N, C-alpha and C positions, 0 to 999 in steps of 0.2 A: 631437460627432456621430460615430457609428460609420462607418467606411469600408466595412464589409462587412455584409451582411444575413444574419441567422440564418434558417435554413430554418423555415418555419412548419409546426408539427406539430399533430396532433389525436389525441384518444383514438380507439381502435378503434370505440367506440359512435357517435361523431360521423361517422367515415368510413363506417360501415355505413349510417347514416341518409342520408348524402349519396348513397350508391350504391343506396339503395332495397332493401337486403337485411336479413334478420333476423340480428342479430349472433351469436346462439347457434349458427347453422347455418354460420358461416364457419369456415375452417380455424384450428387452434390458433395457428399462426404469425401470422395476422392479428389474432386476439384478444389476443395476449400482448405486442404491441409498441405502438409509436406509428406513425402514418402521416403522412408529410410531404405537403405540397401537391403536390409533383412526383409522388410515388407515387400519390396519389389521381387526379391527371390522367392518369397512365399507365394506371391501372386502368379509368378511364372511356373512354379512347381505344382501348385494346386489351385488353378484359377477358379474364382467364385462364379456362380451362374451368370451374373451380369457381364463378366469378362468373356466367358465362353460364348454368350449370346452375341456380344459385339463382334467378336472374331468370326463368328459363323455368319451373321446376317448384316453387320454394319450398322450405321454408316461407317465406311472405311476412309482413313486419311489418304491423301494423294499418293504417297509412296506405295501403299498397299494396292490402291486402284491401278496404278501404273504397272505394278508387278503382275497383278491378276490379268491385265489386258496385254501384257507383253510389250509395253511401250515405255518410253522415258517420261519423267514428270513434265519436261518441256513439251513432249509430244502430246500429253494430255491438254496442256494449255493451248497448243496450236489447234487441237481438235475442239476447243471451246469448253472443255471439262474443267471447271474451276471449283466446283463444290464437291464435298464428299459424296460418294455413291454407296448404295446398299448392294449387297450381293445380287439381289434380284435385278437391279439396274445394270450391273456389270454383265450379268448373264444375258440380258436383253441386248446389250451392245455387241456382245460376242456373236449372238444369233443374227442380228441385223447386219453386221459387218459393214458399217459405213465406210465410205471411201477414205476418210481421214485415218481411220483405224488401220485399214489395210496398208496405207502408205507409211504410217508410223511404225507398224510392225516390221515392214520391209527395211525401213531405216535402222531400226534397232537390231535387226538381224545382221545388217552390214557392219554396224558398229561392233557387235560381238565378234564377227568374223575377222575384222581388222585387229581387234584387241588380241585375239588368239594368234593371229599371224605375227604380231609384234612380240608377243610373249615367247613364241617358238623361236623367232629370230634371236631374241635376247638370250634364250637358253642355249642355243647353238653357239652363239658368240662366247658365252661364259665357259662352254666346254672346250673351246679352242685353246691350245697351248699358246702362251704369250712368248714372243721372241725375247731373248735376254736383252737388257738395256746396256748400252755401253757408256 
């Protein structure tokens, strides 16, 4: 058994995903190295200006764009959104309210409603006493 622990590292793409930023928009030094768990924690606890700027204005990766628009990632693709968007572009879409966005938001609302119904049903089922087995 080892008496010391190796620092856990990750690829820049993984770190960018955990930070919620688009990898291609990060600084070269971030993209070209590896990121330790301690470095990731430090970036999350006290984000440098470049990270604050990316989170504020983008470009944002698809999961962030989808969340900001209230749709699924698949819904973005169905709407023709395949590239990262800036906060300004996301706000413009919210204002324009294209038909695909309204449809995908409605679909997402139904999915959430169904998930909540299933969760409630499962919780009720778990609370039911089970008959003794013979």
